[in-house]
N, C-alpha and C positions, 0 to 999 in steps of 0.2 A: 511650711517648715515646722516641724513639731518635734518635741523631745520631752525627755521625762522632767517632771517638776523639780527634781532633786538635781538634774544635771542640765543647765542652761548652755544652748549652743552658741548663743551669741553671734549668729551669722547676719550678714547682709546680703541685699539682692546683688551688689557688685560681686560678692564672693561666689554666689551661684552662677553668675554669668561666667566667671572665670572657671568654674568647675564644668560648665557646659563647653566652653571652648576648649578646655583640656581633653574632654571625652571626644570631640570632633576631631583634634589633632591626633589622638591614640588611634582613631580609626583609620588615619592616614599612615601613620608609622607601622601599625600592625603588629606590635608585639604581643604574645598571647596573654600576658599577666600584667596587671598595674605595678607589681612589685619590681618587675624588670627595669622599668623606667628609672628606678632609684638605686640601681646597682652602679657602684663606682666604674666610671669608664663608658657606661652606656646612658648616663643620665642626661636628659635634655632640659636646659634651664626653664624654658617656657612652660613645661609641664612640671617640673619639681619646685616651681615657686610656691606652690601650696604643699606643705608636709604631707607625708605618705599617710599617715594616721587620720590627718584632718580630711583628706579626701574621702577616706573610707567612712568617717563619721558623717560628712555631709551628704554622702550618697545614702547612708542608712536612715537619716532623717529627712530625705527629700519627699515632700507631699505637695500636692496640688490642690487638695480639698482638705476640710475640716472633718475628721473622721467622726468627731463627736456630734456633728450637725446632720449626719445621714440618718435617714429613718430606716426601720427595719424592712418596710415595704421596698424602698428603692435598694436596699442591700440584696434583697432576695430577687428583684426583677432585673437589675443590672449588674452583670458580673464585673464590669470595667468602670464601676463609679468612681474608682480612685484616680482614674486619669480622663474622666469625662470632660473636664474644662479644656484640656489641651486637645481632644478629639474635636470637641465642638469648635474651637478657634481655628484649627487648621481646616476642618471641613467647611466652615462658613467663608474662609478666603477662597478655597477651591471652587466653590458653587459661583463666585463672581468672576472667575477668570473666562477670557473669550474662547469661544469654542468653535469648532469646524463643522462642516456638515455631516462628515463621516465621524462615528464615534464606536468604541469597542467596550464591551463589558466582559471582565474575566475574573478568575480568582488570584489573589496575591497572598503568598504565605509569608507570615512574619516568623522567622526562625525561633523556635521555642522547644525546648526538650524536657522541662520542667513538669512537675504533676499538676495536671489541670484535666478536667473532664472535656475541655474544648480542643485539646490537641488533637490534629487530624493528621493523616497521611495521604498525601495527593501524589500520585505517580507522575513521573516526567517533569516534576518542578526542579528548579535549581536547589531549593529547599524544601524537600517533600514533607518534612515533619514540622509542624508549628501551627498556629493560629490562622484560620482562614479569614481573609480580608476581601470583600467584593468592591471591585474598583471600576470607575467609569473614567476613560482616558481617550485622548485624540491620538492618531497615530504617531506623533512626535514623542509621546511619554507623558504628556503633561496631564496630571490627574485632576480631574474635575468634581468628582464625588466618590464616597466610599462608606462602608459601615462593616464592623467586625460581626462575623457570624457567631452568635451564642445559643444555638440550639433553639429550643422552644421559647426561650427568652426573646428571641430576635422579632417574634410577631406580638402584637399587643394582646390578641386573644389566645396566645399561646400555640397556635397551629398556623400553617400557611393556608393560602385559599385552595380549595379542593379543585377548582377548575384550572388553576395554573401550576399547582405543584410547588414545591421547594424552588426550583429554578425560575419559574415564572414568578413567583412572589417576590424572590430576589430582584429580578428585573424590574418588577413594578416599583419596588422600594428605592432602587438605585436611580431610575429614570424619571422620579416623580416631579423633578423640577425642569425637565426638557420642554421646550417649545415645539410646536409642529414644524416639519420640514427637515428634520434630521433623519440619518440612516444609522441604524444600530446593526453592529455585527457581534456575533456571539457564537459559542461552540454548542454541541450537543447537550452538555448538562443542562442548559436553559431551555432550549428550543422545543416548542410544541406549536400546533396549529392554533389553539386557543390564545397562546400568548401573542402571536402574530395577528390574531383578530382584535386583541385588546390594544395593541400598539396603533393598528389603523384607527381605532376610535380616537386616539389622541392626535392623529395626523403625524405619526411616526412609521417609518418603513423599517423593515427588519430582515437580516439575512443571518442564516445559521445552518451549520450541519444539524441533522436529526436522527434519532435512533429509529429504527425500523418499527419497533413495538409502539411508537408514539403515532404512527401513521395509521388511520383507519384501514381495515382490510379491503373496504370497497375501493379505496385509492391505490392500495398496494397491487390489487389485481390488474390495475389499468396500466401498471408500468412493468416493463420488461424484468424477468427474474435475473438473478446474478450470473448463472451459468450462460444465459443467452448473450448477455453483455461480454462475458469473458470469451465466448466463441468468436465475436466479432473483433477482439482485440483491444488494447490499451487505447484509451481515448474516446471509445464508443459511448454513447449516452442515450438516455431515453427521457422524454419530459411529460409531465401531467400539468394541466393548466385548469384552474377552477373556472365555472361558467360565468363567473362575474368578472373574470380577467384580473382580479386583485391578487391573486396567489398562485404559485407554482411550485412544483417539486421536480427537481432535476436529479437523476441518478446517473453517474458516469463511472466509468472503470478506470481506477488508477492502479496501483499495486493491489488494491482491492475495491469493492463498490463502495461508493461514498454517495449518500443521499443529502441534498440541500433544499431547504424550504426557504423561500423568498416572497416578500412583497415588494421588492425593489427591482429585481432584474431576472431575466430567464436565460435561456440558452443562447439567445441572439440578443444583441451581438457577442461574439465570443470574448472580446475584450472585457466586457462588464465582468466576466467570471473570475479575473484576475483581481478586483477590487476587494474581494474578501481577504486575500494574502496581504494586499497592502495596508488594509485599515485594521487587521486583527492584532497587530503585534505591539501596540502601544503600552500594554501592561507589561509584557516581558521586556519591553525596552526599558521602562521605568525600574522594574526589578534589577535589571542589569546594571544600571547606572548606580542604584543603591548599593548593590554587592560589591562595587569597586572599593569603596572606602566606608563600609558600613560601621557604625559606632558598636564595637562589640563588647559585652560585659557578660561574665559568668554570673547567672543568677536563677533562682528557682521561683521568683516572683513574676508571674505574668503581667502584671501592670507595669513593673519597671521595663521589660522588654517592649512593651507596646509603647510606653512614653518615648525611649529613644528611637524606636521606629518611626514614629511621627516627625520627631526632629530631623532624621535623615530625609524622609518624604518632603518636609517643607523645604529643605536645602536644595533637594533635587528639582522640585517645582521652580524654585527661584531661578536655578541656573538655566533650565530650559526657556523660561520667560526672558532672561538676560540674553542668551543667545538670539532668540527672535527679535528682540529689540534691537540689538546690534546688526542683525541682518537687514531689518527694516530701515535701519538709519544708513545702511550703505558701509558699514565699517569693514576695513580689510580683515581677512581671516586671521593674519598674524598678530592683530592687536585684541583679539577675543580670547578671554580666558577660558581654558578648558575646566573641566569639573574639578581636577586636583587642585589647580591654582585657586579656583573659586572657593572651595571648601577650605582651603588653607587660609584664605583670605579671610574668611568669616570666623574660622577657629582662633586665628592670630588676634583679630579684632576683640573678640570676646575675652580672651585670655589675658590680654594686654589693657583691660578695662575700657574697651571702646575706642582706643586710639585708631586713627586712619592708617591703614597699611598701604605702603607704596608697592606697586607690582612693576613687572618688566612692560607692561602694556599702558603705563602712564605716559604716552608718547606726548601729550599735550603740555606736560610739566618738565621744563629743562633740567630743574634740579632732581627729580625723580629718576629722570633718564640717565643723567650723569652718575647718580649713586648706585643705580641697579646694573647698568650695562658695564661690564669690565673693559678696562682700557685694552686697546689692540697691542699686542707684543710685536715688537720689530723683528721681521723676519730675517734669521740669520743665513747668510750666504755660505753654502757649503763649498769645501774644497774641491778642486777638480781631481779627477781620478790620478793615482799614481803614475799610470803609464803615460800621462800627458805632463804631469809635473816634472818627471824625471827625464825628459827629453831635453836636447840641447837646442831646439829650434826656438828662437825668439824668446827664451826665458831672460829677460833683460830687466832690471830694476828701474823704476821711473819715480820721480819725486812729485808729490802733490803740491800745487801752488796756493791751495786754500787755506787762509789763515786761521779759519775756525777751527779750534782743537777739537771741538765736539764732533766734528764730521769725520775724523781720522778714524781708521780701523784699528781694533785691538789686535796686538802681536799674537800670531798663532802659534808661537813656540810655547810648549807645555810649561806651565808654572808662571809665565809672564802676564802681568796684567795691564802693562802700559800700552799706549797707542803709538802708532808709527806713521810717518809721512809717506814711507815707501811701499809701493806694491809692484807686482809683477805685470810686465808689458803684456804677456800672454795670457796669464791665468785671470787677471783682473778679478780677484776675490772679493774686492769691495764694490764691484760694479752692480748697478741697479738694474741691468739688462735682464739677469736671469732671476726673477722673483719665484718661479717654481723650481723645485730641485729636480723633479723629473724632466723638465724642459731643458734645464741647465746639463744635466747628465747627457741628454740626447745630443746636446750641442757639442760637447767634448768628445762624444763618439764620433761625431761627424768629421771633427777635426782630426781625429786618428786616422780616419779612412781617406781624408783628402791626402795626408802626409804619408800614407802607406805605412804607418807606424805599427809594428807589431806588438801584441799584448805582452806585458811583462818585460819590455825592453828597458834596461838600466844603462844610463851613460855618466 
């Protein structure tokens, strides 16, 4: 938190906790501008507890590092030094998370359209324009490692390794803390034969689609051409296996020819081919979770956009872990908070100064259950149809002998609010026999049929 020496901000940590909670809640409510929350009739008390101008001022002076302590060398070598502490904090926690055998690596776009040399366009992404973040994740979407691409500044010596290229160098950087025994899945942006050999030296298997120009000609000549596979129909394939039996290339015909390089599996058994689709979607799943209730803020400063992105990522990771813990504990599905309620819980807790929030899923606490579950309304008994009420068959008044006045029915005459002891012997409008209106309607229709009463008969 930094401000001009002549204008003291006089802020506290609690005030910035509230600011964070307010922005999490605004990501849920989704109004396009902050000022809209302060319009009369729309204002939400938990958000407007801080004055509008105070929120703008706190956001303007939000810092996580001391700008004066950064050297010129670090300023030039690291574009995102202003948010380095929060990146390191989130990444350090992600590295310690439990991981499965199958992992995937892919690009994650941080939405940003401001002026920056690092803004890129990636086709077919939900947010195609933004900052590129390379992510390691498990199939459920839990993020285990990441780093933001910064061009030449990404590599210590200013350029990626020649043998691996940019994609392979990214893989090496993201998978640097993996132990032997894992299987990595990636797309053709990363895949090369040199990369697969490098992963084998670390005891890690790899599977990924590969571009034809990255396959040596001597290997391509040993695999059928695209037109030959096309003549055999969709689903046909051809395979090449290296002499040491540690790597294979498989080309098959889908809507077009696709080539896959693997050190994990080949063409047999066929079920192994489906593992790529099962394991490759972890990053896309994480992106989808974040996009539901993303903290939105119109800004031209890329560090600000990165800061709030990592807040979203940390909450999404926490929710995925929470679900896994509930599943392992054997909790019922209807007692597990979904992402909306989980994020609302965190936002309210921060905005209200750390107070514990009660949810609909606090089944173990009777007080919270009574406060959050609305009381059931007494079902009102509908009147029978007119063609039953206005017949002369057995429409006789009877008097209730119950002395408890609270059990009497309210008079059905329009404008009358009193209760009565009398009800109809035939209609039984206060009977509990018919709790469902549709069942009751069907019962009255059956009475009409039994008595051969015509519709609309008035006596």
